[in-house]
C-alpha positions in Angstrom: -25.3 -2.2 -9.5 -27.3 -5.2 -8.1 -29.9 -7.1 -10.2 -33.3 -6.2 -8.6 -36.0 -8.6 -9.9 -38.9 -6.3 -8.7 -37.5 -3.3 -10.6 -36.9 -5.3 -13.7 -40.3 -6.9 -13.5 -42.0 -3.6 -13.1 -40.0 -2.1 -16.0 -41.0 -5.0 -18.3 -44.7 -4.7 -17.2 -44.7 -1.0 -17.9 -43.1 -1.4 -21.3 -45.5 -4.2 -22.2 -48.6 -2.1 -21.2 -47.2 0.9 -23.1 -47.2 -1.3 -26.2 -50.7 -2.5 -25.3 -49.5 -6.2 -25.2 -51.0 -8.9 -23.1 -48.8 -11.3 -21.2 -49.9 -14.0 -23.6 -49.0 -11.9 -26.7 -45.6 -10.9 -25.3 -44.8 -14.4 -24.4 -45.6 -15.5 -27.9 -43.4 -12.8 -29.4 -40.4 -13.7 -27.2 -41.0 -17.5 -27.4 -41.6 -18.0 -23.7 -44.6 -19.2 -21.8 -47.1 -16.8 -20.3 -46.1 -18.2 -16.8 -42.5 -17.3 -17.5 -43.3 -13.7 -18.4 -45.7 -13.4 -15.4 -43.0 -14.6 -13.1 -40.5 -12.2 -14.6 -42.9 -9.3 -14.1 -43.5 -10.4 -10.5 -39.7 -10.4 -9.9 -39.6 -14.1 -9.0 -37.8 -15.1 -12.2 -34.5 -13.7 -13.6 -34.0 -13.2 -17.3 -31.3 -14.5 -19.6 -29.3 -12.3 -22.0 -31.2 -13.9 -24.9 -34.5 -12.9 -23.3 -33.2 -9.4 -22.7 -32.3 -9.1 -26.4 -35.8 -10.5 -27.4 -37.5 -8.0 -25.1 -35.4 -5.1 -26.5 -36.5 -6.1 -30.0 -40.2 -6.7 -29.3 -40.6 -3.7 -27.0 -38.5 -1.5 -29.3 -36.4 -0.2 -26.5 -32.9 -0.4 -25.0 -31.5 -2.6 -22.3 -31.5 0.2 -19.7 -35.3 0.6 -20.0 -35.9 -3.2 -19.9 -33.7 -3.5 -16.8 -35.3 -0.5 -15.1 -32.2 1.6 -15.1 -33.2 5.3 -14.6 -32.5 7.7 -17.4 -29.5 10.0 -16.9 -30.1 13.6 -15.7 -28.4 16.2 -18.0 -26.1 17.3 -15.2 -25.4 13.8 -13.8 -22.2 11.9 -14.3 -22.4 10.0 -17.6 -23.4 6.4 -17.1 -22.2 3.6 -19.3 -25.1 2.5 -21.5 -25.6 -1.3 -21.2 -27.4 -1.2 -24.6 -24.4 0.4 -26.3 -22.0 -2.2 -24.8 -24.3 -5.1 -25.8 -24.5 -3.8 -29.4 -20.7 -3.9 -29.7 -20.4 -7.6 -28.8 -20.0 -10.3 -31.4 -21.8 -13.6 -31.2 -19.0 -15.4 -29.3 -18.8 -12.5 -26.8 -22.6 -12.6 -26.3 -22.5 -16.4 -25.6 -19.7 -15.9 -23.1 -21.5 -13.0 -21.4 -24.7 -15.0 -21.3 -23.0 -17.8 -19.5 -21.3 -15.4 -17.0 -24.6 -13.6 -16.4 -26.4 -16.8 -15.7 -23.7 -17.9 -13.2 -23.8 -14.5 -11.5 -27.6 -14.6 -11.2 -27.4 -18.1 -9.6 -25.2 -16.7 -6.8 -27.4 -13.7 -5.9 -28.7 -14.1 -2.4 -32.5 -14.2 -2.0 
């Protein structure tokens, strides 16, 4: 599955509006600038693993919803839940994954 900034941005915007949060309030809660969150929602900025965790906590949801991954259909082949996998990592593994994730994002063609 390829990272799609527009899908992720729309998912973040939808979750933010469901919680009735402004961009300013969400940016304050995740310790990012309003510009950073706006760019994320527009799909022109990619997120770090740390921001993913912050958004999951603040928006009270899982990684699949933040990343805009569609819910499974009952009869569909079972997908691996990103959220479940992230929850199983220790701090060292999260740091490693964050570094790898950032390197992968840098290599994504525009």
